[in-house]
All heavy atoms as an XYZ file, in Angstrom:
842
protein
N      10.993    -15.056     -1.797
C      11.455    -14.266     -0.674
C      10.437    -14.281      0.465
O      10.783    -14.517      1.612
C      11.736    -12.831     -1.132
C      12.061    -11.908      0.027
C      13.321    -11.921      0.605
C      11.101    -11.059      0.551
C      13.612    -11.092      1.678
C      11.381    -10.235      1.616
C      12.644    -10.256      2.187
O      12.924     -9.449      3.243
N       9.191    -14.023      0.146
C       8.160    -13.894      1.179
C       8.024    -15.167      2.009
O       7.845    -15.096      3.223
C       6.804    -13.518      0.544
C       5.667    -13.560      1.567
C       6.886    -12.137     -0.082
N       8.150    -16.312      1.385
C       7.909    -17.563      2.101
C       9.168    -18.328      2.496
O       9.126    -19.099      3.453
C       7.003    -18.468      1.261
C       5.632    -17.912      1.126
C       5.259    -17.241     -0.020
C       4.723    -18.021      2.155
C       3.996    -16.702     -0.143
C       3.455    -17.488      2.054
C       3.084    -16.818      0.894
N      10.262    -18.137      1.794
C      11.441    -18.950      2.075
C      12.566    -18.204      2.776
O      13.545    -18.818      3.176
C      11.956    -19.576      0.765
C      10.953    -20.488      0.044
C      11.573    -21.059     -1.214
C      10.437    -21.592      0.956
N      12.440    -16.895      2.932
C      13.465    -16.109      3.627
C      12.877    -15.619      4.947
O      11.955    -14.804      4.943
C      13.898    -14.929      2.762
C      15.093    -14.208      3.336
O      15.250    -14.113      4.548
N      15.933    -13.689      2.469
N      13.405    -16.090      6.079
C      12.858    -15.687      7.379
C      12.869    -14.171      7.611
O      12.049    -13.657      8.365
C      13.773    -16.386      8.386
C      14.431    -17.487      7.637
C      14.509    -17.043      6.208
N      13.769    -13.457      6.971
C      13.826    -12.002      7.135
C      12.550    -11.319      6.648
O      12.205    -10.229      7.120
C      15.032    -11.438      6.392
N      11.831    -11.946      5.726
C      10.603    -11.345      5.193
C       9.573    -11.116      6.286
O       8.818    -10.139      6.246
C      10.021    -12.224      4.090
N       9.540    -11.980      7.275
C       8.526    -11.875      8.322
C       8.710    -10.645      9.202
O       7.746    -10.161      9.793
C       8.490    -13.142      9.160
C       8.007    -14.322      8.354
C       7.862    -15.580      9.164
O       7.639    -15.540     10.368
N       7.983    -16.719      8.512
N       9.914    -10.133      9.292
C      10.126     -8.890     10.043
C      10.172     -7.682      9.109
O       9.848     -6.577      9.526
C      11.411     -8.943     10.889
O      12.516     -9.285     10.061
C      11.284     -9.974     11.997
N      10.552     -7.876      7.872
C      10.625     -6.774      6.906
C       9.238     -6.305      6.486
O       8.963     -5.112      6.401
C      11.445     -7.207      5.690
C      11.540     -6.160      4.619
C      12.183     -4.950      4.855
C      10.987     -6.367      3.372
C      12.270     -3.973      3.868
C      11.067     -5.406      2.380
C      11.713     -4.199      2.636
N       8.340     -7.249      6.210
C       6.974     -6.918      5.801
C       6.148     -6.791      7.079
O       5.927     -7.767      7.793
C       6.399     -8.002      4.871
C       7.274     -8.140      3.626
C       4.954     -7.700      4.505
C       6.965     -9.351      2.771
N       5.675     -5.568      7.347
C       5.026     -5.277      8.629
C       3.851     -6.201      8.910
O       3.753     -6.780      9.984
C       4.606     -3.794      8.702
C       3.744     -3.529      9.914
C       5.844     -2.897      8.711
N       2.950     -6.375      7.993
C       1.776     -7.239      8.193
C       1.957     -8.542      7.408
O       1.121     -8.928      6.610
C       0.500     -6.503      7.803
C       0.590     -5.860      6.424
O       1.684     -5.877      5.813
O      -0.430     -5.343      5.944
N       3.063     -9.217      7.690
C       3.488    -10.366      6.895
C       2.403    -11.429      6.728
O       2.157    -11.890      5.605
C       4.744    -11.005      7.492
C       5.213    -12.164      6.691
C       6.025    -12.121      5.605
C       4.870    -13.546      6.875
N       6.212    -13.390      5.090
C       5.507    -14.277      5.858
C       4.079    -14.222      7.794
C       5.387    -15.653      5.744
C       3.948    -15.597      7.679
C       4.603    -16.295      6.656
N       1.760    -11.851      7.792
C       0.793    -12.954      7.696
C      -0.333    -12.624      6.717
O      -0.686    -13.447      5.867
C       0.235    -13.295      9.077
N      -0.881    -11.436      6.824
C      -1.958    -11.036      5.916
C      -1.461    -10.880      4.485
O      -2.100    -11.321      3.533
C      -2.587     -9.715      6.374
C      -3.350     -9.861      7.677
O      -3.783    -10.989      7.999
O      -3.507     -8.844      8.375
N      -0.311    -10.228      4.312
C       0.237    -10.010      2.967
C       0.593    -11.344      2.319
O       0.383    -11.542      1.120
C       1.474     -9.102      3.018
C       1.218     -7.689      3.490
C       0.228     -6.880      2.667
N       0.384     -7.041      1.250
C      -0.639     -7.030      0.389
N      -1.866     -6.854      0.784
N      -0.420     -7.177     -0.894
N       1.164    -12.266      3.085
C       1.559    -13.561      2.534
C       0.342    -14.334      2.043
O       0.358    -14.896      0.935
C       2.326    -14.362      3.579
N      -0.715    -14.364      2.843
C      -1.938    -15.053      2.419
C      -2.513    -14.414      1.168
O      -2.951    -15.100      0.253
C      -2.987    -15.011      3.534
C      -2.959    -16.215      4.417
C      -4.186    -16.256      5.294
O      -4.554    -15.283      5.947
N      -4.812    -17.402      5.335
N      -2.526    -13.102      1.138
C      -3.078    -12.389     -0.024
C      -2.227    -12.666     -1.269
O      -2.771    -12.845     -2.363
C      -3.160    -10.897      0.256
C      -3.694    -10.163     -0.936
C      -4.376     -8.863     -0.611
N      -5.085     -8.455     -1.796
C      -6.353     -8.677     -2.042
N      -7.104     -9.260     -1.161
N      -6.911     -8.295     -3.176
N      -0.916    -12.715     -1.110
C      -0.031    -12.987     -2.242
C      -0.346    -14.343     -2.875
O      -0.399    -14.472     -4.099
C       1.426    -12.927     -1.782
C       2.496    -13.111     -2.838
C       2.440    -12.005     -3.878
C       3.863    -13.139     -2.173
N      -0.595    -15.341     -2.051
C      -0.940    -16.666     -2.568
C      -2.273    -16.615     -3.307
O      -2.411    -17.171     -4.406
C      -0.975    -17.711     -1.433
C      -1.496    -19.049     -1.939
C       0.406    -17.880     -0.829
N      -3.254    -15.926     -2.741
C      -4.567    -15.823     -3.385
C      -4.478    -15.065     -4.709
O      -5.154    -15.418     -5.679
C      -5.551    -15.142     -2.433
N      -3.648    -14.036     -4.759
C      -3.450    -13.291     -6.004
C      -2.735    -14.155     -7.041
O      -3.079    -14.134     -8.226
C      -2.657    -12.015     -5.743
C      -3.422    -10.968     -4.968
C      -2.569     -9.798     -4.530
O      -1.334     -9.812     -4.747
O      -3.137     -8.851     -3.968
N      -1.738    -14.922     -6.605
C      -1.034    -15.813     -7.532
C      -2.003    -16.856     -8.095
O      -2.003    -17.140     -9.291
C       0.148    -16.500     -6.843
C       0.842    -17.480     -7.760
C       1.675    -17.031     -8.770
C       0.627    -18.846     -7.641
C       2.300    -17.919     -9.637
C       1.239    -19.732     -8.498
C       2.070    -19.278     -9.496
O       2.672    -20.149    -10.354
N      -2.846    -17.399     -7.218
C      -3.812    -18.401     -7.675
C      -4.742    -17.797     -8.739
O      -5.016    -18.418     -9.764
C      -4.622    -18.947     -6.502
C      -5.547    -20.081     -6.898
C      -6.321    -20.610     -5.709
N      -5.550    -21.498     -4.868
C      -5.290    -22.778     -5.147
N      -5.706    -23.303     -6.279
N      -4.610    -23.522     -4.313
N      -5.207    -16.574     -8.513
C      -6.089    -15.912     -9.477
C      -5.362    -15.674    -10.800
O      -5.911    -15.921    -11.872
C      -6.597    -14.585     -8.915
N      -4.138    -15.188    -10.704
C      -3.373    -14.855    -11.913
C      -2.991    -16.110    -12.704
O      -3.038    -16.123    -13.929
C      -2.129    -14.061    -11.542
C      -1.357    -13.557    -12.707
N      -1.815    -12.531    -13.516
C      -0.179    -13.949    -13.239
C      -0.940    -12.311    -14.479
N       0.057    -13.156    -14.333
N      -2.634    -17.165    -12.000
C      -2.144    -18.363    -12.686
C      -3.258    -19.280    -13.170
O      -2.983    -20.259    -13.871
C      -1.197    -19.145    -11.768
O      -1.901    -19.652    -10.642
N      -4.498    -18.955    -12.856
C      -5.611    -19.812    -13.287
C      -5.699    -19.927    -14.804
O      -6.179    -20.931    -15.329
C      -6.917    -19.276    -12.719
N      -5.224    -18.914    -15.497
C      -5.279    -18.929    -16.960
C      -4.182    -19.791    -17.583
O      -4.222    -20.067    -18.771
C      -5.160    -17.497    -17.495
N      -3.205    -20.177    -16.787
C      -2.089    -20.963    -17.319
C      -2.336    -22.439    -17.071
O      -2.763    -22.843    -15.997
C      -0.780    -20.612    -16.619
C      -0.457    -19.170    -16.532
C      -0.803    -18.179    -17.408
C       0.286    -18.542    -15.495
N      -0.310    -16.974    -16.987
C       0.365    -17.169    -15.801
C       0.888    -18.991    -14.335
C       1.022    -16.263    -15.000
C       1.545    -18.091    -13.528
C       1.605    -16.744    -13.868
N      -1.987    -23.269    -18.023
C      -2.030    -24.713    -17.731
C      -0.899    -25.041    -16.749
O       0.160    -24.430    -16.778
C      -1.784    -25.367    -19.097
C      -1.132    -24.308    -19.928
C      -1.559    -22.978    -19.384
N      -1.175    -25.953    -15.854
C      -0.138    -26.351    -14.903
C       0.941    -27.077    -15.685
O       0.683    -28.054    -16.373
C      -0.714    -27.254    -13.789
C       0.391    -27.747    -12.867
C      -1.770    -26.505    -12.994
N       2.155    -26.561    -15.593
C       3.274    -27.192    -16.278
C       4.314    -27.594    -15.240
O       4.147    -27.355    -14.045
C       3.852    -26.287    -17.360
C       4.459    -24.999    -16.807
O       4.635    -24.861    -15.579
O       4.789    -24.124    -17.618
N       5.363    -28.203    -15.708
C       6.389    -28.731    -14.802
C       7.047    -27.623    -13.982
O       7.319    -27.807    -12.793
C       7.439    -29.501    -15.589
N       7.294    -26.450    -14.590
C       7.940    -25.351    -13.859
C       7.038    -24.802    -12.763
O       7.481    -24.559    -11.650
C       8.359    -24.235    -14.804
C       9.484    -24.626    -15.739
C       9.843    -23.517    -16.683
N       8.625    -23.134    -17.423
C       8.475    -22.023    -18.102
N       9.430    -21.152    -18.169
N       7.362    -21.772    -18.751
N       5.780    -24.605    -13.079
C       4.848    -24.104    -12.071
C       4.685    -25.132    -10.953
O       4.679    -24.776     -9.774
C       3.493    -23.775    -12.686
C       2.531    -23.197    -11.664
C       1.171    -22.870    -12.237
O       0.828    -23.263    -13.344
N       0.380    -22.153    -11.478
N       4.560    -26.392    -11.303
C       4.397    -27.427    -10.283
C       5.642    -27.518     -9.405
O       5.536    -27.697     -8.182
C       4.098    -28.787    -10.925
C       3.689    -29.826     -9.900
C       2.450    -29.424     -9.121
O       1.410    -29.117     -9.708
N       2.545    -29.410     -7.800
N       6.822    -27.356     -9.994
C       8.057    -27.379     -9.202
C       8.086    -26.213     -8.217
O       8.515    -26.373     -7.061
C       9.269    -27.328    -10.127
N       7.645    -25.038     -8.652
C       7.584    -23.884     -7.757
C       6.614    -24.145     -6.610
O       6.936    -23.905     -5.441
C       7.169    -22.631     -8.532
C       6.926    -21.377     -7.684
C       8.202    -20.936     -6.979
C       6.356    -20.263     -8.543
N       5.429    -24.642     -6.928
C       4.439    -24.945     -5.891
C       4.964    -25.991     -4.915
O       4.767    -25.869     -3.696
C       3.126    -25.400     -6.520
C       2.410    -24.368     -7.379
C       1.221    -24.996     -8.092
C       2.005    -23.154     -6.564
N       5.639    -27.010     -5.430
C       6.209    -28.055     -4.566
C       7.290    -27.488     -3.656
O       7.338    -27.800     -2.456
C       6.785    -29.197     -5.407
C       5.717    -29.998     -6.132
O       4.511    -29.872     -5.793
O       6.080    -30.741     -7.068
N       8.171    -26.645     -4.209
C       9.251    -26.047     -3.416
C       8.686    -25.160     -2.307
O       9.114    -25.241     -1.156
C      10.179    -25.230     -4.311
C      11.287    -24.529     -3.547
C      12.134    -23.618     -4.417
O      11.854    -23.469     -5.624
O      13.083    -23.034     -3.870
N       7.738    -24.315     -2.657
C       7.156    -23.420     -1.660
C       6.374    -24.188     -0.597
O       6.451    -23.872      0.592
C       6.262    -22.384     -2.338
C       7.000    -21.327     -3.147
C       6.027    -20.525     -4.001
C       7.811    -20.419     -2.249
N       5.635    -25.206     -1.004
C       4.871    -26.012     -0.048
C       5.783    -26.770      0.908
O       5.507    -26.860      2.109
C       3.959    -26.998     -0.779
O       2.958    -26.296     -1.496
N       6.890    -27.300      0.382
C       7.830    -28.037      1.223
C       8.610    -27.118      2.160
O       8.903    -27.482      3.297
C       8.801    -28.838      0.348
N       8.920    -25.921      1.687
C       9.760    -25.021      2.475
C       9.020    -24.073      3.382
O       9.630    -23.438      4.247
N       7.695    -23.973      3.219
C       6.936    -23.003      3.997
C       5.576    -23.560      4.390
O       4.671    -23.639      3.553
C       6.752    -21.714      3.202
O       5.855    -20.847      3.873
N       5.391    -23.897      5.667
C       4.063    -24.324      6.114
C       3.004    -23.239      5.875
O       1.854    -23.564      5.573
C       4.257    -24.577      7.612
C       5.717    -24.885      7.756
C       6.399    -24.030      6.719
N       3.387    -21.976      5.963
C       2.435    -20.886      5.734
C       1.959    -20.888      4.280
O       0.768    -20.696      4.011
C       3.061    -19.541      6.086
N       2.873    -21.109      3.333
C       2.469    -21.190      1.931
C       1.566    -22.397      1.722
O       0.511    -22.278      1.081
C       3.672    -21.282      0.991
C       3.244    -21.434     -0.444
C       2.961    -20.315     -1.214
C       3.077    -22.689     -1.016
C       2.517    -20.449     -2.530
C       2.639    -22.834     -2.323
C       2.361    -21.706     -3.081
N       1.969    -23.552      2.240
C       1.185    -24.770      2.047
C      -0.236    -24.589      2.572
O      -1.207    -24.974      1.905
C       1.871    -25.948      2.737
N      -0.378    -23.976      3.731
C      -1.701    -23.750      4.310
C      -2.500    -22.779      3.452
O      -3.672    -23.011      3.157
C      -1.563    -23.233      5.743
C      -2.873    -23.134      6.508
C      -3.662    -21.880      6.198
O      -3.106    -20.829      5.925
N      -4.973    -21.996      6.232
N      -1.889    -21.685      3.033
C      -2.583    -20.693      2.214
C      -3.001    -21.297      0.873
O      -4.097    -21.022      0.380
C      -1.707    -19.459      2.008
N      -2.164    -22.132      0.282
C      -2.487    -22.750     -1.008
C      -3.676    -23.702     -0.851
O      -4.556    -23.758     -1.713
C      -1.264    -23.475     -1.568
C      -1.469    -23.940     -2.974
C      -1.692    -25.226     -3.390
C      -1.505    -23.128     -4.159
N      -1.847    -25.254     -4.757
C      -1.732    -23.989     -5.253
C      -1.339    -21.780     -4.392
C      -1.818    -23.534     -6.560
C      -1.431    -21.324     -5.694
C      -1.670    -22.187     -6.756
N      -3.714    -24.428      0.270
C      -4.810    -25.371      0.506
C      -6.164    -24.668      0.651
O      -7.196    -25.251      0.349
C      -4.544    -26.223      1.744
C      -3.583    -27.363      1.517
C      -3.566    -28.339      2.683
N      -3.255    -27.701      3.949
C      -2.020    -27.545      4.450
N      -0.977    -28.001      3.779
N      -1.830    -26.968      5.608
N      -6.181    -23.418      1.098
C      -7.463    -22.713      1.271
C      -8.140    -22.426     -0.058
O      -9.337    -22.186     -0.095
C      -7.294    -21.369      2.020
O      -6.555    -20.461      1.208
C      -6.649    -21.561      3.376
N      -7.372    -22.417     -1.134
C      -7.868    -22.167     -2.490
C      -8.540    -20.807     -2.627
O      -9.404    -20.610     -3.476
C      -8.797    -23.300     -2.947
C      -8.083    -24.624     -3.019
C      -8.915    -25.710     -3.664
O      -9.923    -25.472     -4.295
N      -8.468    -26.935     -3.496
N      -8.131    -19.848     -1.798
C      -8.665    -18.493     -1.904
C      -8.139    -17.839     -3.177
O      -6.985    -18.004     -3.542
C      -8.242    -17.677     -0.684
C      -8.873    -16.305     -0.633
C      -8.501    -15.553      0.619
O      -7.517    -15.860      1.281
N      -9.273    -14.542      0.941
N      -9.016    -17.098     -3.858
C      -8.668    -16.413     -5.103
C      -9.039    -14.942     -4.946
O     -10.187    -14.615     -4.654
C      -9.423    -17.022     -6.305
C      -9.127    -16.258     -7.582
C      -9.093    -18.494     -6.451
N      -8.059    -14.063     -5.109
C      -8.288    -12.622     -4.998
C      -7.565    -11.903     -6.127
O      -6.456    -12.285     -6.500
C      -7.761    -12.084     -3.664
C      -8.435    -12.610     -2.404
C      -7.643    -12.190     -1.167
C      -9.865    -12.110     -2.321
N      -8.183    -10.854     -6.634
C      -7.492    -10.058     -7.640
C      -6.529     -9.102     -6.946
O      -6.696     -8.775     -5.771
C      -8.499     -9.286     -8.493
O      -9.221     -8.386     -7.686
N      -5.534     -8.681     -7.683
C      -4.539     -7.754     -7.139
C      -5.217     -6.421     -6.867
O      -6.006     -5.941     -7.654
C      -3.387     -7.580     -8.121
C      -2.254     -6.735     -7.572
C      -1.060     -6.758     -8.488
N      -0.485     -8.075     -8.620
C       0.422     -8.583     -7.775
N       0.840     -7.894     -6.763
N       0.910     -9.774     -7.983
N      -4.916     -5.853     -5.724
C      -5.477     -4.545     -5.378
C      -4.368     -3.609     -4.949
O      -3.281     -4.044     -4.555
C      -6.505     -4.675     -4.256
C      -5.891     -5.111     -2.942
C      -6.888     -5.167     -1.793
O      -8.104     -5.247     -2.047
O      -6.440     -5.157     -0.640
N      -4.653     -2.353     -5.034
C      -3.684     -1.362     -4.563
C      -3.777     -1.209     -3.062
O      -4.402     -2.004     -2.378
N      -3.145     -0.177     -2.581
C      -3.187      0.079     -1.152
C      -1.806      0.367     -0.619
O      -0.817      0.361     -1.353
N      -1.753      0.607      0.664
C      -0.489      0.930      1.316
C       0.225     -0.351      1.705
O      -0.382     -1.273      2.241
C      -0.729      1.815      2.564
C       0.574      2.089      3.296
C      -1.396      3.119      2.163
N       1.516     -0.410      1.411
C       2.369     -1.534      1.811
C       3.406     -0.989      2.780
O       4.076     -0.002      2.496
C       3.065     -2.166      0.591
C       2.107     -2.634     -0.477
C       1.207     -3.770      0.025
N       0.238     -4.142     -0.992
C      -1.055     -3.872     -0.917
N      -1.548     -3.205      0.101
N      -1.870     -4.262     -1.878
N       3.512     -1.643      3.924
C       4.406     -1.160      4.985
C       5.558     -2.137      5.212
O       5.350     -3.345      5.210
C       3.628     -0.958      6.273
C       2.513      0.048      6.131
C       1.804      0.325      7.457
N       0.623      1.127      7.253
C       0.615      2.414      6.951
N       1.750      3.054      6.841
N      -0.517      3.061      6.777
N       6.736     -1.555      5.409
C       7.945     -2.342      5.615
C       8.718     -1.785      6.801
O       8.614     -0.606      7.127
C       8.828     -2.306      4.361
C       8.112     -2.791      3.135
C       7.497     -1.906      2.260
C       8.021     -4.148      2.854
C       6.813     -2.337      1.134
C       7.338     -4.597      1.734
C       6.741     -3.694      0.870
N       9.486     -2.635      7.443
C      10.370     -2.238      8.536
C      11.791     -2.275      7.996
O      12.336     -3.336      7.740
C      10.217     -3.201      9.721
C      10.960     -2.784     10.953
C      10.372     -1.510     11.555
O       9.171     -1.317     11.560
N      11.234     -0.642     12.039
N      12.361     -1.111      7.781
C      13.705     -1.038      7.209
C      14.739     -1.609      8.175
O      14.514     -1.650      9.383
C      14.047      0.419      6.887
C      13.166      0.995      5.822
C      13.430      2.427      5.490
N      14.491      3.088      6.241
C      14.841      4.351      6.079
N      14.217      5.100      5.193
N      15.807      4.877      6.795
N      15.891     -2.047      7.665
C      16.955     -2.591      8.532
C      17.456     -1.594      9.579
O      17.902     -1.995     10.642
C      18.079     -2.954      7.553
C      17.383     -3.158      6.256
C      16.214     -2.205      6.245
N      17.319     -0.284      9.307
C      17.753      0.713     10.289
C      16.690      0.972     11.355
O      16.849      1.830     12.207
C      18.152      2.025      9.607
C      17.014      2.683      8.844
O      15.851      2.224      8.962
O      17.281      3.651      8.119
N      15.593      0.214     11.301
C      14.547      0.334     12.301
C      13.450      1.323     11.958
O      12.439      1.387     12.649
N      13.640      2.090     10.917
C      12.634      3.070     10.524
C      11.558      2.423      9.653
O      11.857      1.545      8.852
C      13.280      4.232      9.773
C      14.267      5.079     10.575
C      14.945      6.091      9.669
C      13.571      5.766     11.733
N      10.322      2.861      9.802
C       9.260      2.313      8.948
C       9.296      2.940      7.564
O       9.789      4.055      7.383
C       7.978      2.714      9.695
C       8.362      3.966     10.423
C       9.816      3.803     10.794
N       8.786      2.222      6.597
C       8.651      2.731      5.233
C       7.274      2.333      4.728
O       6.814      1.220      4.985
C       9.735      2.152      4.334
N       6.617      3.244      4.035
C       5.286      2.965      3.490
C       5.255      3.369      2.022
O       5.807      4.402      1.641
C       4.224      3.720      4.274
N       4.607      2.533      1.229
C       4.505      2.753     -0.209
C       3.068      2.527     -0.656
O       2.371      1.651     -0.127
C       5.408      1.786     -0.976
C       6.861      1.944     -0.659
C       7.430      1.286      0.426
C       7.667      2.761     -1.432
C       8.775      1.444      0.717
C       9.010      2.922     -1.141
C       9.554      2.266     -0.060
O      10.877      2.425      0.234
N       2.659      3.277     -1.650
C       1.361      3.067     -2.280
C       1.569      2.096     -3.440
O       2.413      2.343     -4.298
C       0.804      4.396     -2.798
C      -0.562      4.301     -3.417
C      -1.650      4.019     -2.391
O      -1.586      4.491     -1.270
N      -2.621      3.231     -2.772
N       0.835      0.983     -3.435
C       0.957      0.005     -4.512
C      -0.065      0.315     -5.597
O      -1.239      0.536     -5.313
C       0.718     -1.414     -3.997
C       0.760     -2.449     -5.122
C       0.488     -3.831     -4.622
O       1.178     -4.314     -3.746
N      -0.518     -4.473     -5.181
N       0.407      0.317     -6.831
C      -0.458      0.480     -7.991
C      -0.128     -0.628     -8.977
O       1.045     -0.949     -9.172
C      -0.227      1.839     -8.636
C      -0.666      3.000     -7.775
S      -0.374      4.570     -8.583
C       1.313      4.859     -8.096
N      -1.151     -1.206     -9.572
C      -0.956     -2.235    -10.578
C      -1.520     -1.739    -11.895
O      -2.676     -1.323    -11.972
C      -1.630     -3.556    -10.167
O      -1.051     -3.994     -8.939
C      -1.428     -4.624    -11.223
N      -0.696     -1.767    -12.916
C      -1.076     -1.332    -14.250
C      -1.251     -2.573    -15.126
O      -0.424     -3.477    -15.102
C       0.003     -0.422    -14.826
C       0.431      0.746    -13.923
C       1.639      1.456    -14.507
C      -0.714      1.707    -13.708
N      -2.326     -2.584    -15.889
C      -2.613     -3.718    -16.762
C      -2.614     -3.238    -18.205
O      -3.178     -2.190    -18.516
C      -3.967     -4.316    -16.397
C      -4.254     -5.621    -17.055
C      -5.480     -6.286    -16.447
O      -6.216     -5.687    -15.675
N      -5.706     -7.522    -16.819
N      -1.984     -3.998    -19.059
C      -1.905     -3.646    -20.472
C      -3.269     -3.838    -21.132
O      -3.880     -4.897    -21.000
C      -0.871     -4.525    -21.173
C       0.523     -4.475    -20.566
S       1.299     -2.883    -20.729
C       1.614     -2.892    -22.479
N      -3.739     -2.814    -21.857
C      -5.044     -2.886    -22.509
C      -5.083     -3.976    -23.574
O      -6.064     -4.705    -23.693
C      -5.403     -1.539    -23.119
N      -4.031     -4.093    -24.361
C      -4.008     -5.062    -25.452
C      -3.556     -6.454    -25.013
O      -3.759     -7.420    -25.734
C      -3.098     -4.555    -26.585
C      -3.572     -3.255    -27.199
C      -4.961     -3.380    -27.818
O      -5.282     -4.364    -28.454
N      -5.786     -2.362    -27.611
N      -2.904     -6.535    -23.850
C      -2.452     -7.824    -23.323
C      -2.754     -7.869    -21.825
O      -1.874     -7.684    -20.988
C      -0.957     -8.013    -23.564
C      -0.615     -8.182    -25.031
C       0.865     -8.377    -25.222
O       1.638     -7.438    -25.074
N       1.250     -9.595    -25.553
N      -4.000     -8.131    -21.448
C      -4.401     -8.051    -20.043
C      -3.686     -9.039    -19.125
O      -3.691     -8.865    -17.919
C      -5.908     -8.306    -20.084
C      -6.181     -8.918    -21.402
C      -5.103     -8.468    -22.332
N      -3.048    -10.049    -19.700
C      -2.305    -10.990    -18.860
C      -1.000    -10.385    -18.343
O      -0.375    -10.911    -17.431
C      -2.023    -12.298    -19.606
C      -0.996    -12.200    -20.725
C      -1.540    -11.672    -22.056
O      -2.706    -11.253    -22.126
O      -0.767    -11.693    -23.028
N      -0.578     -9.251    -18.928
C       0.633     -8.559    -18.486
C       0.269     -7.472    -17.493
O      -0.619     -6.658    -17.742
C       1.374     -7.943    -19.666
C       1.889     -8.908    -20.716
C       2.574     -8.132    -21.836
C       2.831     -9.930    -20.115
N       0.960     -7.468    -16.342
C       0.704     -6.474    -15.307
C       2.031     -5.942    -14.794
O       3.019     -6.665    -14.738
C      -0.066     -7.098    -14.149
C      -1.436     -7.591    -14.556
C      -2.123     -8.310    -13.438
C      -3.423     -8.891    -13.952
N      -3.948     -9.909    -13.113
N       2.014     -4.685    -14.424
C       3.182     -4.063    -13.816
C       2.752     -3.509    -12.474
O       1.827     -2.689    -12.399
C       3.717     -2.926    -14.703
C       4.846     -2.090    -14.112
C       6.094     -2.929    -13.913
C       5.115     -0.892    -14.993
N       3.375     -3.974    -11.412
C       3.065     -3.494    -10.077
C       4.167     -2.557     -9.638
O       5.345     -2.894     -9.716
C       2.916     -4.662     -9.086
O       1.856     -5.504     -9.563
C       2.584     -4.193     -7.703
N       3.766     -1.370     -9.172
C       4.707     -0.321     -8.800
C       4.444      0.081     -7.345
O       3.287      0.200     -6.939
C       4.520      0.912     -9.719
C       5.462      2.020     -9.333
C       4.684      0.518    -11.172
N       5.513      0.267     -6.594
C       5.410      0.797     -5.240
C       5.967      2.215     -5.248
O       7.135      2.420     -5.570
C       6.186     -0.062     -4.244
C       5.674     -1.484     -4.050
C       6.571     -2.244     -3.081
C       4.246     -1.503     -3.566
N       5.117      3.185     -4.925
C       5.498      4.587     -4.910
C       5.599      5.020     -3.449
O       4.688      4.750     -2.663
C       4.449      5.441     -5.653
C       4.812      6.910     -5.615
C       4.294      4.957     -7.088
N       6.685      5.681     -3.052
C       6.805      6.115     -1.659
C       5.572      6.892     -1.211
O       5.059      7.740     -1.938
C       8.044      7.008     -1.661
C       8.853      6.517     -2.823
C       7.845      6.089     -3.859
N       5.065      6.553     -0.029
C       3.866      7.211      0.530
C       4.099      8.706      0.556
O       5.155      9.174      0.941
C       3.613      6.705      1.950
C       2.338      7.187      2.565
C       1.122      6.438      2.069
O       1.228      5.349      1.546
N      -0.035      7.024      2.242
N       3.126      9.466      0.109
C       3.241     10.903      0.065
C       3.662     11.412     -1.305
O       3.500     12.583     -1.611
N       4.205     10.527     -2.148
C       4.635     10.949     -3.480
C       3.481     10.911     -4.474
O       3.575     11.437     -5.554
C       5.784     10.073     -3.975
N       2.388     10.245     -4.097
C       1.230     10.136     -4.973
C       0.290     11.301     -4.666
O      -0.044     11.547     -3.525
C       0.486      8.789     -4.760
C      -0.731      8.719     -5.639
C       1.426      7.635     -5.021
N      -0.136     12.025     -5.691
C      -1.079     13.119     -5.437
C      -2.392     12.875     -6.124
O      -2.575     12.045     -6.913
C      -0.503     14.443     -5.888
O       0.038     14.353     -7.183
């Protein structure tokens, strides 16, 4: 969605920064996996369909997932903000659950 759907660039408020970070987080997360045909097909599809993805992938930046505020522009024109939290399983650290909680709902 982020790289192949043009609507993402207006929906995600800070699209350029978020898109680059998403690639760096994917690179960090996928480093533990051997490159297989499915992963290579995904990388090829994204690189062919998105110059922004191809450029971000070439930088080879690696970042761990972090929390923080994620901002979106709703279709009705109103802004929406969510606090991102990532939960990691203690017994299976390769499994992560990322949750977006509406801003103000976190205490």
